[in-house]
Structure formats: C-alpha cells, structure tokens
N, CA, C and O atoms as a GROMACS GRO file, in nm:
protein
  328
    1MET      N    1   1.196   1.961  -1.027
    1MET     CA    2   1.059   1.922  -1.026
    1MET      C    3   1.029   1.818  -1.121
    1MET      O    4   1.062   1.828  -1.239
    2SER      N    5   0.960   1.706  -1.069
    2SER     CA    6   0.927   1.584  -1.149
    2SER      C    7   0.814   1.590  -1.238
    2SER      O    8   0.708   1.646  -1.213
    3ASP      N    9   0.852   1.518  -1.363
    3ASP     CA   10   0.738   1.521  -1.457
    3ASP      C   11   0.642   1.414  -1.436
    3ASP      O   12   0.545   1.399  -1.510
    4LYS      N   13   0.668   1.339  -1.335
    4LYS     CA   14   0.582   1.225  -1.308
    4LYS      C   15   0.416   1.259  -1.260
    4LYS      O   16   0.389   1.362  -1.199
    5LYS      N   17   0.328   1.174  -1.292
    5LYS     CA   18   0.201   1.212  -1.253
    5LYS      C   19   0.140   1.152  -1.133
    5LYS      O   20   0.135   1.029  -1.125
    6SER      N   21   0.098   1.218  -1.050
    6SER     CA   22   0.058   1.167  -0.922
    6SER      C   23  -0.065   1.079  -0.941
    6SER      O   24  -0.158   1.127  -1.006
    7ILE      N   25  -0.078   0.962  -0.894
    7ILE     CA   26  -0.183   0.883  -0.908
    7ILE      C   27  -0.249   0.804  -0.789
    7ILE      O   28  -0.162   0.764  -0.712
    8PRO      N   29  -0.349   0.777  -0.759
    8PRO     CA   30  -0.415   0.710  -0.656
    8PRO      C   31  -0.357   0.528  -0.700
    8PRO      O   32  -0.340   0.483  -0.814
    9GLN      N   33  -0.339   0.456  -0.564
    9GLN     CA   34  -0.293   0.318  -0.578
    9GLN      C   35  -0.384   0.249  -0.676
    9GLN      O   36  -0.334   0.186  -0.769
   10ASP      N   37  -0.528   0.256  -0.661
   10ASP     CA   38  -0.619   0.175  -0.708
   10ASP      C   39  -0.626   0.224  -0.874
   10ASP      O   40  -0.645   0.137  -0.960
   11SER      N   41  -0.611   0.348  -0.909
   11SER     CA   42  -0.587   0.377  -1.048
   11SER      C   43  -0.469   0.319  -1.118
   11SER      O   44  -0.474   0.287  -1.236
   12LEU      N   45  -0.369   0.307  -1.049
   12LEU     CA   46  -0.240   0.260  -1.105
   12LEU      C   47  -0.251   0.126  -1.109
   12LEU      O   48  -0.191   0.078  -1.205
   13LEU      N   49  -0.323   0.023  -1.016
   13LEU     CA   50  -0.332  -0.096  -1.048
   13LEU      C   51  -0.408  -0.133  -1.137
   13LEU      O   52  -0.385  -0.244  -1.184
   14LEU      N   53  -0.526  -0.051  -1.192
   14LEU     CA   54  -0.580  -0.059  -1.305
   14LEU      C   55  -0.496  -0.066  -1.430
   14LEU      O   56  -0.501  -0.159  -1.509
   15ILE      N   57  -0.420   0.035  -1.442
   15ILE     CA   58  -0.318   0.056  -1.548
   15ILE      C   59  -0.237  -0.080  -1.544
   15ILE      O   60  -0.243  -0.154  -1.643
   16ALA      N   61  -0.178  -0.108  -1.460
   16ALA     CA   62  -0.071  -0.232  -1.421
   16ALA      C   63  -0.142  -0.346  -1.481
   16ALA      O   64  -0.093  -0.405  -1.577
   17ASN      N   65  -0.265  -0.382  -1.426
   17ASN     CA   66  -0.339  -0.498  -1.462
   17ASN      C   67  -0.380  -0.534  -1.624
   17ASN      O   68  -0.392  -0.641  -1.682
   18GLN      N   69  -0.396  -0.392  -1.668
   18GLN     CA   70  -0.418  -0.410  -1.816
   18GLN      C   71  -0.309  -0.427  -1.895
   18GLN      O   72  -0.322  -0.490  -2.000
   19LEU      N   73  -0.190  -0.376  -1.857
   19LEU     CA   74  -0.074  -0.403  -1.922
   19LEU      C   75  -0.020  -0.541  -1.892
   19LEU      O   76   0.060  -0.589  -1.973
   20ILE      N   77  -0.052  -0.608  -1.789
   20ILE     CA   78  -0.054  -0.750  -1.769
   20ILE      C   79  -0.117  -0.830  -1.868
   20ILE      O   80  -0.059  -0.916  -1.935
   21GLN      N   81  -0.251  -0.795  -1.877
   21GLN     CA   82  -0.334  -0.888  -1.967
   21GLN      C   83  -0.300  -0.852  -2.115
   21GLN      O   84  -0.345  -0.929  -2.200
   22ASP      N   85  -0.230  -0.750  -2.154
   22ASP     CA   86  -0.189  -0.704  -2.285
   22ASP      C   87  -0.072  -0.780  -2.335
   22ASP      O   88  -0.046  -0.793  -2.454
   23HIS      N   89   0.004  -0.834  -2.227
   23HIS     CA   90   0.152  -0.857  -2.255
   23HIS      C   91   0.157  -1.007  -2.300
   23HIS      O   92   0.094  -1.096  -2.242
   24ASP      N   93   0.225  -1.024  -2.395
   24ASP     CA   94   0.256  -1.181  -2.452
   24ASP      C   95   0.277  -1.272  -2.345
   24ASP      O   96   0.233  -1.387  -2.361
   25ALA      N   97   0.347  -1.237  -2.218
   25ALA     CA   98   0.386  -1.340  -2.120
   25ALA      C   99   0.272  -1.347  -2.026
   25ALA      O  100   0.301  -1.398  -1.918
   26TYR      N  101   0.143  -1.306  -2.043
   26TYR     CA  102   0.056  -1.302  -1.961
   26TYR      C  103   0.023  -1.464  -1.930
   26TYR      O  104   0.028  -1.551  -2.017
   27ILE      N  105  -0.010  -1.486  -1.791
   27ILE     CA  106  -0.063  -1.638  -1.761
   27ILE      C  107  -0.190  -1.600  -1.691
   27ILE      O  108  -0.202  -1.510  -1.608
   28THR      N  109  -0.282  -1.680  -1.733
   28THR     CA  110  -0.413  -1.648  -1.661
   28THR      C  111  -0.414  -1.663  -1.509
   28THR      O  112  -0.363  -1.757  -1.448
   29GLY      N  113  -0.476  -1.558  -1.455
   29GLY     CA  114  -0.470  -1.550  -1.308
   29GLY      C  115  -0.351  -1.453  -1.258
   29GLY      O  116  -0.330  -1.434  -1.138
   30MET      N  117  -0.284  -1.401  -1.346
   30MET     CA  118  -0.156  -1.320  -1.310
   30MET      C  119  -0.207  -1.176  -1.296
   30MET      O  120  -0.264  -1.118  -1.389
   31ARG      N  121  -0.183  -1.116  -1.167
   31ARG     CA  122  -0.258  -0.992  -1.152
   31ARG      C  123  -0.173  -0.921  -1.039
   31ARG      O  124  -0.129  -0.984  -0.943
   32ALA      N  125  -0.155  -0.791  -1.055
   32ALA     CA  126  -0.086  -0.712  -0.933
   32ALA      C  127  -0.198  -0.674  -0.853
   32ALA      O  128  -0.294  -0.621  -0.908
   33THR      N  129  -0.197  -0.700  -0.704
   33THR     CA  130  -0.277  -0.673  -0.602
   33THR      C  131  -0.252  -0.547  -0.510
   33THR      O  132  -0.339  -0.484  -0.450
   34SER      N  133  -0.114  -0.521  -0.511
   34SER     CA  134  -0.078  -0.386  -0.443
   34SER      C  135   0.044  -0.325  -0.511
   34SER      O  136   0.102  -0.372  -0.608
   35VAL      N  137   0.071  -0.227  -0.452
   35VAL     CA  138   0.184  -0.151  -0.517
   35VAL      C  139   0.236  -0.036  -0.404
   35VAL      O  140   0.154   0.035  -0.344
   36GLU      N  141   0.345  -0.027  -0.387
   36GLU     CA  142   0.412   0.067  -0.300
   36GLU      C  143   0.522   0.120  -0.386
   36GLU      O  144   0.562   0.074  -0.493
   37GLU      N  145   0.571   0.240  -0.310
   37GLU     CA  146   0.687   0.303  -0.373
   37GLU      C  147   0.809   0.319  -0.287
   37GLU      O  148   0.798   0.361  -0.172
   38LYS      N  149   0.900   0.293  -0.329
   38LYS     CA  150   1.047   0.277  -0.237
   38LYS      C  151   1.150   0.350  -0.326
   38LYS      O  152   1.192   0.292  -0.426
   39SER      N  153   1.191   0.466  -0.298
   39SER     CA  154   1.308   0.535  -0.363
   39SER      C  155   1.255   0.561  -0.517
   39SER      O  156   1.330   0.529  -0.610
   40ASP      N  157   1.141   0.613  -0.540
   40ASP     CA  158   1.114   0.648  -0.650
   40ASP      C  159   1.090   0.536  -0.759
   40ASP      O  160   1.085   0.556  -0.881
   41VAL      N  161   1.077   0.412  -0.692
   41VAL     CA  162   1.054   0.292  -0.774
   41VAL      C  163   0.919   0.246  -0.719
   41VAL      O  164   0.887   0.255  -0.600
   42LEU      N  165   0.836   0.193  -0.822
   42LEU     CA  166   0.698   0.145  -0.796
   42LEU      C  167   0.717  -0.011  -0.793
   42LEU      O  168   0.743  -0.072  -0.897
   43VAL      N  169   0.702  -0.080  -0.663
   43VAL     CA  170   0.710  -0.220  -0.641
   43VAL      C  171   0.563  -0.287  -0.638
   43VAL      O  172   0.475  -0.260  -0.556
   44PHE      N  173   0.555  -0.376  -0.738
   44PHE     CA  174   0.422  -0.443  -0.737
   44PHE      C  175   0.431  -0.573  -0.692
   44PHE      O  176   0.529  -0.647  -0.700
   45LYS      N  177   0.300  -0.601  -0.632
   45LYS     CA  178   0.290  -0.733  -0.563
   45LYS      C  179   0.164  -0.799  -0.626
   45LYS      O  180   0.074  -0.751  -0.696
   46GLY      N  181   0.187  -0.939  -0.574
   46GLY     CA  182   0.036  -1.023  -0.621
   46GLY      C  183   0.084  -1.160  -0.608
   46GLY      O  184   0.196  -1.180  -0.560
   47GLU      N  185   0.010  -1.255  -0.646
   47GLU     CA  186   0.025  -1.404  -0.633
   47GLU      C  187   0.159  -1.449  -0.721
   47GLU      O  188   0.186  -1.404  -0.832
   48TYR      N  189   0.224  -1.532  -0.658
   48TYR     CA  190   0.352  -1.569  -0.709
   48TYR      C  191   0.342  -1.697  -0.780
   48TYR      O  192   0.445  -1.742  -0.830
   49PHE      N  193   0.220  -1.771  -0.794
   49PHE     CA  194   0.198  -1.917  -0.810
   49PHE      C  195   0.300  -2.028  -0.736
   49PHE      O  196   0.354  -2.122  -0.795
   50LEU      N  197   0.312  -2.003  -0.619
   50LEU     CA  198   0.382  -2.106  -0.548
   50LEU      C  199   0.311  -2.247  -0.549
   50LEU      O  200   0.189  -2.255  -0.564
   51ASP      N  201   0.394  -2.359  -0.531
   51ASP     CA  202   0.316  -2.490  -0.520
   51ASP      C  203   0.272  -2.502  -0.377
   51ASP      O  204   0.287  -2.411  -0.296
   52ASP      N  205   0.216  -2.620  -0.348
   52ASP     CA  206   0.152  -2.647  -0.221
   52ASP      C  207   0.238  -2.628  -0.084
   52ASP      O  208   0.194  -2.604   0.029
   53ASN      N  209   0.372  -2.645  -0.124
   53ASN     CA  210   0.474  -2.653  -0.027
   53ASN      C  211   0.533  -2.508   0.012
   53ASN      O  212   0.612  -2.486   0.103
   54GLY      N  213   0.472  -2.407  -0.084
   54GLY     CA  214   0.513  -2.280  -0.098
   54GLY      C  215   0.641  -2.263  -0.156
   54GLY      O  216   0.713  -2.173  -0.111
   55LEU      N  217   0.686  -2.350  -0.268
   55LEU     CA  218   0.792  -2.353  -0.329
   55LEU      C  219   0.785  -2.274  -0.462
   55LEU      O  220   0.669  -2.270  -0.503
   56PRO      N  221   0.858  -2.220  -0.528
   56PRO     CA  222   0.854  -2.151  -0.679
   56PRO      C  223   0.812  -2.267  -0.788
   56PRO      O  224   0.856  -2.382  -0.782
   57THR      N  225   0.724  -2.223  -0.881
   57THR     CA  226   0.675  -2.313  -0.976
   57THR      C  227   0.776  -2.232  -1.127
   57THR      O  228   0.854  -2.138  -1.133
   58THR      N  229   0.732  -2.308  -1.208
   58THR     CA  230   0.782  -2.237  -1.365
   58THR      C  231   0.708  -2.100  -1.384
   58THR      O  232   0.753  -2.011  -1.456
   59ASN      N  233   0.594  -2.089  -1.315
   59ASN     CA  234   0.523  -1.967  -1.356
   59ASN      C  235   0.572  -1.848  -1.255
   59ASN      O  236   0.550  -1.731  -1.286
   60THR      N  237   0.636  -1.880  -1.138
   60THR     CA  238   0.694  -1.796  -1.049
   60THR      C  239   0.770  -1.692  -1.104
   60THR      O  240   0.743  -1.572  -1.088
   61THR      N  241   0.878  -1.742  -1.181
   61THR     CA  242   0.966  -1.651  -1.249
   61THR      C  243   0.907  -1.559  -1.369
   61THR      O  244   0.960  -1.456  -1.409
   62ALA      N  245   0.794  -1.615  -1.415
   62ALA     CA  246   0.708  -1.534  -1.519
   62ALA      C  247   0.637  -1.421  -1.436
   62ALA      O  248   0.613  -1.316  -1.497
   63VAL      N  249   0.607  -1.430  -1.327
   63VAL     CA  250   0.514  -1.325  -1.254
   63VAL      C  251   0.631  -1.231  -1.187
   63VAL      O  252   0.616  -1.110  -1.171
   64PHE      N  253   0.743  -1.301  -1.153
   64PHE     CA  254   0.836  -1.186  -1.095
   64PHE      C  255   0.891  -1.100  -1.220
   64PHE      O  256   0.901  -0.978  -1.208
   65ASN      N  257   0.923  -1.159  -1.330
   65ASN     CA  258   0.957  -1.074  -1.435
   65ASN      C  259   0.850  -0.981  -1.487
   65ASN      O  260   0.882  -0.880  -1.549
   66MET      N  261   0.734  -1.012  -1.466
   66MET     CA  262   0.607  -0.919  -1.530
   66MET      C  263   0.613  -0.803  -1.412
   66MET      O  264   0.609  -0.687  -1.453
   67PHE      N  265   0.621  -0.824  -1.275
   67PHE     CA  266   0.637  -0.719  -1.190
   67PHE      C  267   0.740  -0.618  -1.208
   67PHE      O  268   0.727  -0.496  -1.193
   68LYS      N  269   0.858  -0.693  -1.246
   68LYS     CA  270   0.979  -0.604  -1.287
   68LYS      C  271   0.951  -0.503  -1.397
   68LYS      O  272   0.969  -0.382  -1.387
   69TYR      N  273   0.900  -0.574  -1.511
   69TYR     CA  274   0.867  -0.503  -1.616
   69TYR      C  275   0.759  -0.392  -1.590
   69TYR      O  276   0.759  -0.296  -1.666
   70LEU      N  277   0.669  -0.397  -1.489
   70LEU     CA  278   0.568  -0.312  -1.441
   70LEU      C  279   0.662  -0.176  -1.397
   70LEU      O  280   0.655  -0.062  -1.441
   71ALA      N  281   0.748  -0.230  -1.302
   71ALA     CA  282   0.814  -0.125  -1.217
   71ALA      C  283   0.913  -0.034  -1.331
   71ALA      O  284   0.920   0.088  -1.318
   72HIS      N  285   0.978  -0.096  -1.427
   72HIS     CA  286   1.043  -0.022  -1.540
   72HIS      C  287   0.959   0.047  -1.613
   72HIS      O  288   0.988   0.164  -1.640
   73LYS      N  289   0.870   0.006  -1.649
   73LYS     CA  290   0.770   0.069  -1.718
   73LYS      C  291   0.685   0.202  -1.662
   73LYS      O  292   0.661   0.304  -1.728
   74LEU      N  293   0.653   0.180  -1.551
   74LEU     CA  294   0.550   0.270  -1.485
   74LEU      C  295   0.627   0.364  -1.394
   74LEU      O  296   0.580   0.477  -1.379
   75SER      N  297   0.744   0.330  -1.329
   75SER     CA  298   0.803   0.417  -1.223
   75SER      C  299   0.850   0.565  -1.291
   75SER      O  300   0.836   0.670  -1.230
   76PRO      N  301   0.903   0.558  -1.417
   76PRO     CA  302   0.922   0.686  -1.470
   76PRO      C  303   0.809   0.786  -1.506
   76PRO      O  304   0.827   0.905  -1.532
   77GLU      N  305   0.684   0.719  -1.502
   77GLU     CA  306   0.569   0.799  -1.532
   77GLU      C  307   0.483   0.836  -1.416
   77GLU      O  308   0.419   0.941  -1.414
   78PHE      N  309   0.482   0.752  -1.325
   78PHE     CA  310   0.392   0.787  -1.226
   78PHE      C  311   0.461   0.782  -1.082
   78PHE      O  312   0.564   0.719  -1.056
   79THR      N  313   0.383   0.861  -0.992
   79THR     CA  314   0.426   0.859  -0.841
   79THR      C  315   0.291   0.845  -0.775
   79THR      O  316   0.192   0.901  -0.824
   80LEU      N  317   0.283   0.772  -0.665
   80LEU     CA  318   0.180   0.736  -0.596
   80LEU      C  319   0.136   0.850  -0.506
   80LEU      O  320   0.217   0.905  -0.430
   81GLN      N  321  -0.006   0.890  -0.515
   81GLN     CA  322  -0.042   0.987  -0.434
   81GLN      C  323  -0.051   0.954  -0.276
   81GLN      O  324  -0.085   0.840  -0.244
   82ASP      N  325  -0.024   1.045  -0.180
   82ASP     CA  326  -0.028   1.034  -0.041
   82ASP      C  327  -0.173   1.007   0.012
   82ASP      O  328  -0.194   0.995   0.133
   0.00000   0.00000   0.00000
C-alpha cells in the first residue's frame, strides 16, 4: 500500500508552481502547465523558452532542471487522481 496522497491535477499544479516561484532558480514566466504520471513518476510540462527558430536558449536548461526537480520532490509524495 502506498503512502502517497491522491491529488487532482489542478491542485498539484498549484503546489508545483508555488515551489517554482519560491525556488532560487526561478525565471520570470517559468510555470508548469500540465502534469502526467508515468510509472509512478510525475512528469511536468510547460513553456521551455525556445527561440524564434524553436531552438533551446540558456533558459531552456533551467526550465528542464526545474521540472526535473519537481518530479524528484513531488513524485514520492503524490499520485494523480483518476
């Protein structure tokens, strides 16, 4: 039996976006807009700050790392409600 809390997607996104804003690596406009669960891991998605040609910028890595941080921090604690 899992000790994870079952939570609706919108509630989890509120928590995730607060963690993003409170993080030292926060960049204005950084935000998780969706989350899905794959093999007990929460996968967060959002704007990746690509340039006009769709190529990564210096901020792209920061966003990727933030979504990875959210997965590591929140996956052990939460599971998405069906």
